[in-house]
Residue, then its C-alpha position, 0 to 999 in steps of 0.5 A: m500500500p502506498t505511503a506518503e513517501t512513495p511517488s504514487a501517493d503524490r497523485g492523490r494529494d490535495t492542495a494542503g499536502g496530505p492525502a486527498g480526503s484523508t482528514d474530513g472526507p467520507a470513508d470508502s466501502t472499506g472504512g478508509p478515506a475515499d480518494a479524490a478521484t472517487l469523489a470527483w467521479t461520483a459527483m460527475q455521475a450524480f450531476v449527469t444523472a440528475q439532468d435526465r436528458r433521456g427522460r426529457l427526450r421521451d417526454e418532449l418527443d417520445l423518442g429514445p436515444l437510438r431513434l434520435e441518433l437515427l434521425l440525426r444520421l438521416a439528416d446527413g442523407p438517406m440510409t438503406l434498411r441494412e444501414v439502419a439495422v447496423l446503426i441501431g444494433a438490431d437485426p433487419p426485421s427489428a430495424t424495419l419495425a423501428v422504421d415503420k414506427m418512425q414512418a407512422r409518426g411522419f418522421v421518415e419515408r421510404t423510397p425505392h433504391p435507385d440502383d436496386n428496386r428490391r431495396k428501400l432507402v429511408h429518408l428524413t421528412p420535414a417533420g423528422r428534421v424538426a424532431a431531429r433539431a429538437g432532439h439535438r437541442v434536448m441532448t446538447d443544451p447546457p443545464p442551468a447549473v452549467a449555463a450559470l458558470s462564469p466564462a472563466d469557470l467554463a474555460r477551466l471546466t472545459d480544460l479539465l474535461a479535455l484531460l479526460r478524453p480518451e487517447p485515440p487508438a494507436p494505428 
């Protein structure tokens, strides 16, 4: 177990020089002090979960995240039913049912594929474009707590979050 003298312990130090959470912080499940990374991760999870974007998406548009993703992708151009199936992670019959439901709501339409009359292309309708924009807004508009941050705090938050981005995979 790292001690205060070991280099690995330096990563978990707070600004006062002691181990993070070593004095007044909550205990972890083993009864010891919770480390700063666990506290930060728990706080981030609680904040994001409290925003309930999926619930708003369902309440406002009666859509789930995969169907919104489909609408957003269709805004870039039509897709075959096979491409839809891959996008939503479903077999072709399930993708057909999902497209049927979206078509019944007026969000998409099917047209014959120009190169193969046995296949269909799924296109976004004007109502589907409106729903895609509204869904994108629901998922991307900042919550009030973030919008209320000062420009300096937003810059700091953005810089910290940039440190958390996964490294691109090696070629």
